[in-house]
C-alpha positions as CSV (number, residue, x, y, z in Angstrom):
1,M,-143.7,-131.7,127.9
2,D,-145.7,-128.5,128.1
3,Y,-147.2,-129.3,131.5
4,N,-146.8,-127.7,134.9
5,I,-146.8,-129.1,138.4
6,G,-150.5,-129.3,139.6
7,D,-151.9,-129.9,136.1
8,I,-154.5,-132.6,135.8
9,V,-153.9,-134.9,132.8
10,K,-155.7,-137.9,131.3
11,M,-153.7,-141.1,130.6
12,K,-154.3,-143.8,128.0
13,K,-154.7,-146.6,130.5
14,P,-156.8,-146.4,133.7
15,H,-155.5,-147.0,137.2
16,P,-156.9,-150.1,138.9
17,C,-159.2,-147.8,140.9
18,G,-160.8,-146.9,137.5
19,S,-159.6,-143.3,137.1
20,K,-157.7,-142.1,134.1
21,E,-157.0,-138.6,135.6
22,W,-153.7,-137.9,137.3
23,K,-152.3,-134.8,138.9
24,I,-148.6,-133.9,138.1
25,V,-146.6,-133.8,141.4
26,S,-143.1,-133.4,139.9
27,I,-141.5,-133.0,136.5
28,G,-138.0,-134.0,135.4
29,H,-136.2,-137.0,134.1
30,L,-138.5,-139.1,136.4
31,S,-142.0,-137.5,136.6
32,T,-144.4,-138.3,139.5
33,F,-148.2,-138.4,139.2
34,E,-150.9,-138.7,141.8
35,C,-154.2,-140.5,141.0
36,V,-157.0,-138.0,141.4
37,K,-159.5,-140.7,142.6
38,C,-157.4,-142.7,145.2
39,G,-154.3,-140.6,145.8
40,H,-151.8,-143.3,144.7
41,L,-148.4,-142.0,143.6
42,M,-146.8,-143.3,140.4
43,S,-143.4,-142.4,138.8
44,M,-142.4,-142.8,135.2
45,S,-139.7,-141.5,132.9
46,A,-140.5,-138.3,130.9
47,E,-140.3,-140.3,127.7
48,K,-143.0,-142.8,128.8
49,A,-145.1,-139.9,130.3
50,V,-145.2,-138.1,127.0
51,K,-146.5,-141.3,125.3
52,A,-149.0,-142.1,128.1
53,I,-150.7,-138.7,128.4
54,T,-153.6,-138.1,126.0
55,K,-154.6,-134.6,127.0
56,K,-154.5,-131.9,129.7
57,I,-157.8,-131.4,131.5
58,D,-158.7,-127.7,132.2
């Protein structure tokens, strides 16, 4: 992944709150993301994260 901590990324599927935008909190074998709209934290493997991320938001 060519992403850094603090980057905002767009995921394929929306969170139940309706947002598709997530902030990267940690990167590694298990990456952690924070929902931009509601603040919910979610962890997923790096492999799944690469498939789920559609683009980086500037």
